[in-house]
C-alpha positions as CSV (number, residue, x, y, z in Angstrom):
1,M,-42.0,-25.7,23.3
2,R,-38.7,-24.1,22.1
3,P,-37.9,-21.0,23.3
4,E,-37.4,-18.3,20.4
5,Y,-34.1,-16.4,20.4
6,V,-31.6,-15.0,18.1
7,H,-27.8,-14.3,18.5
8,L,-27.3,-10.7,17.7
9,H,-23.6,-10.2,19.1
10,C,-21.2,-12.5,17.4
11,H,-17.6,-12.5,16.3
12,S,-15.5,-14.3,13.4
13,R,-11.9,-13.8,12.9
14,F,-12.7,-10.7,11.1
15,S,-12.4,-9.3,15.0
16,V,-8.9,-9.7,14.6
17,R,-7.3,-12.2,17.1
18,D,-10.4,-11.7,19.3
19,G,-13.3,-13.9,17.3
20,L,-11.9,-17.5,16.6
21,P,-14.4,-18.9,13.9
22,S,-14.8,-18.2,10.1
23,P,-18.0,-16.3,9.5
24,Q,-18.8,-19.9,7.4
25,Q,-17.9,-21.8,10.6
26,L,-20.1,-19.3,12.9
27,V,-22.8,-19.9,10.4
28,E,-22.9,-23.2,9.8
29,Y,-23.0,-24.3,13.4
30,A,-25.8,-22.0,14.0
31,K,-27.7,-24.1,11.2
32,M,-26.3,-27.6,12.7
33,S,-27.9,-26.2,16.2
34,G,-31.3,-25.5,14.6
35,Q,-31.2,-21.5,14.8
36,K,-33.1,-19.7,11.8
37,V,-31.3,-16.3,12.0
38,I,-27.7,-14.8,13.3
39,A,-26.0,-12.0,13.3
40,L,-22.2,-10.8,12.7
41,T,-20.7,-7.7,14.7
42,D,-16.9,-7.8,14.4
43,H,-14.9,-5.1,16.1
44,G,-14.7,-2.4,13.9
45,S,-14.9,-4.6,10.5
46,M,-17.4,-5.6,7.9
47,G,-14.7,-7.7,5.9
48,G,-16.8,-11.1,7.1
49,H,-20.0,-9.9,5.7
50,Y,-19.7,-11.5,2.4
51,Q,-18.6,-14.7,3.6
52,F,-21.3,-14.7,6.2
53,A,-24.1,-13.9,4.0
54,K,-22.8,-16.6,1.6
55,A,-22.7,-19.1,4.1
56,A,-26.1,-18.2,5.0
57,A,-27.5,-18.6,1.8
58,A,-25.6,-21.7,0.9
59,L,-27.5,-24.9,0.2
60,E,-24.9,-27.2,1.5
61,T,-22.0,-26.9,4.0
62,K,-18.2,-26.7,3.4
63,D,-18.0,-30.6,3.6
64,G,-20.9,-31.1,1.4
65,R,-23.6,-31.7,3.8
66,H,-27.2,-30.4,2.6
67,T,-28.4,-27.4,4.7
68,E,-31.2,-24.6,4.4
69,P,-30.8,-20.9,4.1
70,I,-31.0,-19.1,7.6
71,K,-31.3,-15.0,7.6
72,A,-28.0,-13.5,8.3
73,I,-28.3,-9.8,10.0
74,L,-25.2,-7.9,9.2
75,G,-23.5,-5.3,11.5
76,I,-20.4,-4.0,13.6
77,E,-19.4,-3.4,17.1
78,A,-17.7,-0.3,16.7
79,Y,-15.1,1.5,18.5
80,V,-16.4,4.7,20.0
81,C,-14.3,7.9,21.2
82,D,-15.2,11.1,22.7
83,D,-13.5,13.1,19.5
84,I,-11.7,11.5,16.5
85,N,-9.9,14.6,16.0
86,V,-7.7,14.0,19.1
87,R,-4.7,11.4,18.6
88,A,-3.2,11.4,21.7
89,S,-1.9,8.9,24.5
90,I,-3.1,9.1,28.4
91,E,-1.1,8.9,31.4
92,V,-1.9,6.4,33.8
93,R,-0.5,5.8,37.3
94,D,1.3,2.3,37.8
95,P,0.7,0.2,41.3
96,D,4.3,1.4,42.3
97,G,3.5,4.9,42.0
98,G,5.1,5.7,38.7
99,R,3.5,7.2,35.7
100,R,3.3,6.1,32.4
101,S,1.9,6.9,28.6
102,R,-0.2,4.5,27.1
103,R,-3.0,3.9,24.2
104,P,-6.2,5.2,24.8
105,K,-8.9,2.2,25.5
106,H,-12.2,3.0,23.1
107,R,-15.7,1.9,24.3
108,H,-18.0,-0.1,22.1
109,V,-21.3,-0.2,20.6
110,V,-23.3,-2.2,18.2
111,F,-25.1,-1.1,15.0
112,L,-27.2,-3.5,13.1
113,A,-28.4,-2.9,9.3
114,K,-32.2,-2.8,9.1
115,D,-32.4,-1.8,5.6
116,E,-29.9,-0.4,2.5
117,V,-30.1,2.9,4.0
118,G,-28.7,1.4,7.3
119,Y,-26.0,-0.8,5.2
120,A,-25.0,2.1,3.3
121,N,-24.3,4.2,6.7
122,L,-22.6,1.3,8.1
123,L,-20.0,1.6,5.1
124,E,-19.7,5.0,5.3
125,M,-18.9,5.0,9.2
126,M,-16.3,2.2,8.2
127,R,-14.9,4.3,5.6
128,I,-14.3,7.1,8.0
129,S,-13.2,5.6,11.0
130,T,-10.9,3.2,8.8
131,D,-8.8,6.5,7.2
132,P,-5.6,7.3,9.1
133,K,-6.5,10.8,8.3
134,T,-9.9,10.8,10.0
135,G,-10.9,8.2,12.4
136,Y,-8.0,5.6,12.6
137,Y,-5.7,5.9,15.5
138,Y,-4.6,2.2,16.7
139,E,-8.1,1.3,16.1
140,P,-11.1,2.5,13.6
141,R,-12.8,4.7,15.6
142,V,-15.8,6.7,15.4
143,D,-17.2,9.6,17.5
144,W,-20.9,10.8,18.0
145,N,-21.1,13.3,15.4
146,I,-20.3,10.2,13.1
147,I,-22.9,8.5,14.6
148,E,-25.2,11.4,14.6
149,R,-25.1,11.8,11.0
150,H,-24.9,8.0,10.0
151,H,-27.7,6.5,12.1
152,D,-30.5,6.2,9.9
153,G,-31.6,2.3,9.0
154,L,-29.6,1.1,12.1
155,V,-30.5,-0.6,15.2
156,C,-28.1,0.5,18.1
157,M,-27.3,-1.7,21.0
158,S,-25.5,-0.8,24.1
159,A,-22.8,-3.6,23.7
160,C,-20.7,-5.6,26.2
161,L,-19.0,-4.4,29.4
162,G,-16.5,-2.3,27.3
163,G,-19.8,-0.5,25.8
164,E,-20.0,3.4,26.6
165,V,-22.7,2.9,29.4
166,S,-21.5,0.0,30.9
167,S,-18.2,1.3,31.4
168,H,-19.4,4.4,32.8
169,V,-21.4,2.3,35.2
170,R,-18.3,0.2,36.0
171,D,-16.6,3.5,36.8
172,G,-19.0,4.7,39.2
173,N,-20.2,7.5,36.7
174,L,-24.3,6.6,37.0
175,S,-25.3,10.0,36.1
176,L,-22.9,10.0,32.7
177,A,-24.1,6.6,32.0
178,R,-27.5,7.7,32.4
179,D,-27.0,10.7,30.0
180,V,-25.2,8.5,27.5
181,A,-28.4,5.8,27.5
182,D,-30.5,8.6,26.6
183,R,-28.6,10.7,24.3
184,Y,-28.7,7.3,22.2
185,R,-32.3,7.0,22.9
186,Q,-33.4,10.5,21.5
187,L,-31.5,9.6,18.3
188,F,-32.2,6.0,17.7
189,G,-35.9,6.2,19.2
190,D,-37.6,2.5,19.5
191,D,-34.2,1.2,17.9
192,Y,-32.0,1.7,20.6
193,Y,-31.6,-1.2,23.0
194,L,-29.8,-1.8,26.7
195,E,-27.6,-4.9,26.5
196,I,-27.6,-7.1,29.2
197,Q,-25.1,-10.6,29.1
198,D,-24.7,-13.4,31.6
199,H,-21.3,-14.8,31.2
200,G,-21.3,-16.1,35.0
201,M,-18.8,-13.3,36.3
202,P,-20.0,-10.8,39.1
203,E,-18.9,-7.8,37.8
204,E,-21.6,-8.6,35.0
205,A,-24.2,-8.8,37.7
206,A,-23.5,-5.7,39.5
207,C,-23.2,-3.8,36.0
208,Y,-26.4,-5.0,34.5
209,N,-28.6,-4.9,37.4
210,V,-27.8,-1.1,37.3
211,I,-28.4,-1.2,33.5
212,M,-31.9,-2.8,34.0
213,A,-33.0,-0.2,36.5
214,M,-31.4,2.1,34.3
215,A,-33.7,0.8,31.2
216,D,-36.7,0.6,33.1
217,D,-36.4,4.5,34.4
218,L,-35.5,5.5,30.8
219,G,-37.9,3.7,29.2
220,V,-35.3,1.8,26.9
221,P,-35.9,-1.8,26.0
222,L,-33.6,-4.6,27.1
223,V,-32.1,-7.1,24.8
224,A,-30.2,-10.3,26.2
225,T,-27.1,-11.2,24.4
226,N,-24.4,-13.5,24.5
227,D,-20.8,-12.0,23.5
228,V,-20.1,-14.5,21.1
229,H,-16.4,-15.2,20.4
230,Y,-16.2,-19.1,19.5
231,T,-18.7,-21.7,18.6
232,L,-18.1,-24.6,21.2
233,R,-17.5,-24.3,25.3
234,S,-14.6,-26.1,24.5
235,D,-12.8,-23.9,22.2
236,S,-12.2,-21.5,25.2
237,I,-8.5,-22.3,25.5
238,T,-7.9,-21.6,21.9
239,H,-9.4,-18.4,22.2
240,A,-7.2,-17.5,25.2
241,L,-4.2,-18.0,23.4
242,L,-5.5,-16.5,20.5
243,V,-6.2,-13.3,22.4
244,A,-2.7,-13.4,24.1
245,M,-1.3,-13.5,20.8
246,R,-3.1,-10.3,19.8
247,F,-1.0,-8.3,22.2
248,M,2.3,-10.7,22.1
249,K,1.8,-11.0,25.7
250,S,1.0,-14.1,28.0
251,E,-2.3,-15.0,29.3
252,E,-1.3,-13.7,32.8
253,Q,-0.1,-10.6,31.7
254,G,-3.3,-9.6,29.7
255,G,-4.4,-6.1,28.1
256,S,-7.2,-5.2,26.0
257,S,-8.7,-2.6,23.6
258,D,-11.5,-1.7,25.8
259,S,-11.5,-1.0,29.6
260,R,-11.4,-4.7,30.7
261,N,-8.2,-6.4,31.4
262,L,-8.3,-9.7,29.0
263,R,-7.5,-11.8,32.0
264,D,-10.8,-10.9,33.5
265,A,-12.7,-10.3,30.3
266,Y,-12.8,-13.9,29.3
267,K,-12.1,-15.9,32.6
268,K,-15.4,-17.9,31.9
269,S,-15.7,-20.5,29.4
270,E,-19.1,-19.0,28.3
271,F,-18.4,-16.9,25.2
272,Y,-19.6,-19.3,22.6
273,L,-22.8,-20.0,20.7
274,K,-25.7,-21.1,23.0
275,D,-28.8,-22.7,22.1
276,A,-32.0,-21.2,22.9
277,E,-32.8,-23.2,26.0
278,Q,-29.2,-22.1,27.5
279,M,-30.2,-18.4,27.0
280,A,-33.9,-19.1,28.4
281,E,-32.2,-20.3,31.3
282,A,-29.5,-17.5,31.8
283,F,-32.4,-14.8,31.5
284,R,-35.2,-16.6,32.8
285,H,-35.9,-13.5,35.0
286,R,-36.4,-11.3,32.0
287,P,-37.9,-13.3,29.5
288,D,-38.8,-9.7,27.6
289,A,-35.0,-9.3,27.1
290,L,-35.0,-12.8,25.1
291,A,-38.0,-12.0,23.2
292,R,-36.8,-8.6,22.0
293,T,-34.0,-10.5,20.0
294,V,-36.7,-11.8,17.7
295,E,-38.3,-8.4,17.5
296,I,-34.7,-6.9,16.6
297,A,-34.1,-9.6,13.9
298,E,-37.6,-9.1,12.2
299,K,-36.7,-5.1,12.1
300,C,-33.3,-6.1,10.0
301,G,-34.3,-7.0,6.6
302,F,-31.4,-5.9,4.9
303,E,-30.2,-8.7,2.3
304,Y,-26.9,-9.0,0.8
305,P,-26.3,-8.5,-2.8
306,L,-24.7,-11.9,-3.5
307,A,-26.2,-11.9,-7.1
308,H,-23.8,-9.1,-7.9
309,S,-20.5,-10.6,-8.1
310,I,-19.0,-7.4,-8.7
311,I,-19.8,-4.1,-7.2
312,W,-17.8,-1.4,-9.3
313,P,-16.4,1.5,-6.9
314,K,-17.3,5.1,-8.0
315,Y,-14.7,7.6,-8.4
316,E,-15.3,11.1,-7.2
317,V,-13.3,13.8,-9.1
318,P,-11.3,16.1,-7.2
319,P,-12.4,19.6,-7.9
320,E,-8.6,20.5,-8.5
321,E,-8.5,18.3,-11.2
322,I,-11.0,19.9,-13.2
323,P,-8.4,22.6,-15.1
324,A,-6.5,19.7,-16.2
325,I,-9.8,17.9,-17.5
326,R,-10.9,20.7,-19.4
327,E,-7.8,21.3,-21.2
328,R,-7.7,17.7,-22.5
329,Q,-11.2,17.5,-23.4
330,Q,-10.6,20.7,-25.5
331,R,-8.3,18.2,-27.4
332,V,-10.2,15.0,-27.2
333,P,-13.8,16.5,-26.6
334,N,-15.5,12.9,-27.0
335,Q,-13.9,11.9,-23.3
336,N,-15.8,12.5,-20.1
337,D,-14.5,13.7,-16.9
338,K,-13.3,10.8,-15.8
339,Q,-11.7,9.5,-18.8
340,A,-9.9,12.7,-19.2
341,L,-8.3,12.6,-15.9
342,L,-7.5,8.8,-16.6
343,T,-5.7,9.6,-19.7
344,D,-4.0,13.0,-18.4
345,K,-2.6,10.9,-15.3
346,V,-1.2,8.2,-17.4
347,V,0.4,10.8,-19.8
348,R,2.2,12.4,-16.8
349,G,3.2,9.2,-15.4
350,L,4.8,7.9,-18.9
351,K,6.7,11.7,-18.8
352,A,7.7,11.1,-15.2
353,L,9.3,7.6,-16.1
354,D,10.7,9.2,-19.4
355,L,8.9,6.9,-21.2
356,Y,6.4,8.8,-23.2
357,T,7.9,7.7,-26.6
358,E,5.8,6.3,-29.6
359,E,5.7,2.6,-28.7
360,Y,4.7,3.3,-25.0
361,G,2.3,5.8,-26.6
362,Q,0.5,3.8,-28.8
363,R,0.7,0.6,-26.2
364,A,-1.4,3.5,-23.5
365,K,-3.7,4.4,-26.1
366,M,-4.7,0.9,-27.0
367,E,-5.1,0.1,-23.3
368,L,-7.1,3.4,-22.7
369,N,-9.4,2.7,-25.4
370,V,-10.3,-1.0,-24.2
371,I,-10.9,0.4,-20.8
372,Y,-13.3,3.0,-21.8
373,D,-15.2,0.9,-24.5
374,L,-15.8,-1.5,-21.5
375,G,-16.6,1.5,-19.1
376,Y,-13.8,0.4,-16.0
377,E,-12.2,4.2,-15.8
378,D,-13.6,4.3,-12.3
379,Y,-11.5,1.0,-11.4
380,F,-8.5,2.2,-12.5
381,L,-8.8,5.9,-11.0
382,V,-10.1,3.8,-7.4
383,Q,-6.6,1.8,-7.7
384,D,-4.6,5.0,-8.6
385,L,-6.4,6.6,-5.2
386,I,-5.6,3.5,-2.9
387,C,-2.1,3.8,-3.9
388,Q,-1.9,7.3,-3.2
389,K,-3.4,6.7,0.2
390,V,-1.0,3.8,0.7
391,R,1.9,5.8,-0.1
392,D,1.1,8.8,1.9
393,A,0.7,6.5,5.1
394,E,4.1,5.2,4.2
395,I,3.1,1.9,4.0
396,A,5.4,-0.4,1.7
397,M,3.6,-1.9,-1.2
398,G,4.6,-4.9,-3.4
399,P,5.1,-4.7,-7.1
400,G,1.9,-5.9,-7.8
401,R,0.6,-9.7,-8.5
402,G,-1.6,-11.0,-11.0
403,S,-2.4,-10.4,-14.6
404,G,-2.6,-6.5,-13.8
405,V,1.2,-6.5,-14.1
406,G,0.5,-6.6,-17.8
407,S,-1.2,-3.0,-18.1
408,L,1.0,-0.2,-18.7
409,V,-1.8,2.3,-17.4
410,L,-1.3,0.7,-14.0
411,Y,2.3,1.0,-14.5
412,A,2.2,4.8,-15.5
413,L,-0.2,5.3,-12.4
414,G,2.5,3.6,-10.3
415,V,-0.1,1.1,-9.0
416,T,2.4,-1.7,-10.3
417,Q,6.4,-1.4,-10.5
418,I,6.9,-3.7,-13.3
419,D,7.4,-2.4,-17.1
420,P,5.2,-4.4,-19.2
421,I,6.8,-3.7,-22.4
422,K,10.2,-4.2,-21.1
423,N,9.1,-7.5,-19.8
424,G,7.3,-8.9,-22.6
425,L,3.7,-8.9,-20.7
426,I,0.7,-8.5,-22.6
427,F,-2.6,-6.3,-21.7
428,E,-4.7,-8.7,-23.1
429,R,-4.2,-11.6,-20.2
430,F,-5.5,-8.8,-17.8
431,L,-8.5,-7.1,-19.6
432,N,-9.8,-7.7,-23.2
433,P,-13.5,-7.2,-24.3
434,G,-14.1,-11.0,-25.1
435,R,-13.5,-12.0,-21.5
436,G,-15.5,-9.5,-19.5
437,P,-14.7,-8.4,-16.0
438,Q,-12.6,-11.4,-15.3
439,F,-9.4,-9.2,-14.7
440,D,-7.1,-9.9,-11.7
441,H,-4.8,-7.8,-9.7
442,R,-3.6,-7.6,-6.1
443,L,-1.8,-5.3,-4.2
444,D,0.4,-6.7,-1.4
445,L,0.6,-4.7,1.6
446,P,2.5,-6.2,4.9
447,G,0.6,-7.6,7.9
448,F,1.0,-10.2,10.4
449,D,-0.3,-13.1,8.7
450,G,1.9,-13.2,5.2
451,G,0.7,-10.2,3.7
452,Q,-2.7,-8.2,3.1
453,H,-4.1,-7.7,0.0
454,V,-6.1,-5.0,-1.3
């Protein structure tokens, strides 16, 4: 009888320069190997969730072969620090006795969404962790206070050798490791699991023997996972080069975002998508840990809403904008708060550009009427907010691409840098009632691979 096993700890290329396959490649290989369920847990990123869920639901592969849908479990492997308010390098001692400062190394923990509440909490944790003003420092970070506030609807697993519990065990802080595990157990209850892995490395055996004893002592269930970073064993060489590129260092130099040296972390070619028989052989001494992968999969019932092609952002009006809104509404009483705010921002923008003329005013009025008739004011206010944050972070931003450069509203907000009237660009190509929500606008931000788009 084929043993039952579910991969719950998998990385795609959205684990930047640490995961090799695309979300689609990961799913298609899982389907090809007969797996019915698979999870995606990228490092500090939910960016691959849509592609992953879409591939899982697809009826054919990318090359046109027929396939059956499988279940997609969505999660993250979060970076955890002691306090997200602390942004400081740490001092370390070199082998020659010298001292130097380096970036802090963050520990890991895995979260899987059980339901809509859990997925909403994942989104909120990612929102906080990726904001440079709150959690982001070298990496998107969360701390215990954030986890405590947003744990509902989630399964929590203790992660790999870079996890909180494992790191303390490897450092010899067994009492602290036990306290951390017990704290998670008290918060998550039956939804907290201690992970054990076997990639053929001696340090794993030493660490996980302690963790297995700790699990029995605390009454925390064990779960067996493979830390999947590529689909085939033969991909390990390519993956090693990818990881070395991440730090612009050779494989011999190494370096890592967690408490391991990369040369040690991936020295075995075992971080691939193994089949159930291989996992059963690796954990034949703990079949209960294998069975719990199925138990966890059954808990995770969240389905990504693929049917909704567009999920509109919701803009929250800042309290400091209320006086300007009320003043605007006295003159134009039929506008709601967001419409009044957007109108006021556009007027202020045109005045700042010295373009508050009859021609520009009429064009802006026409565009705003279309926007309000379609109910898209949130979309424009969110774009304005994104650009404000980009500018506040002193990140370079392109002039705008796509049909959005034909919008005077976006130009007045500073979202685009191209005057549509001066350059003969029409708003209707971007947005008009007859086309529906087919508009296209991209913000170019600098990145390693030819630009990142928002």
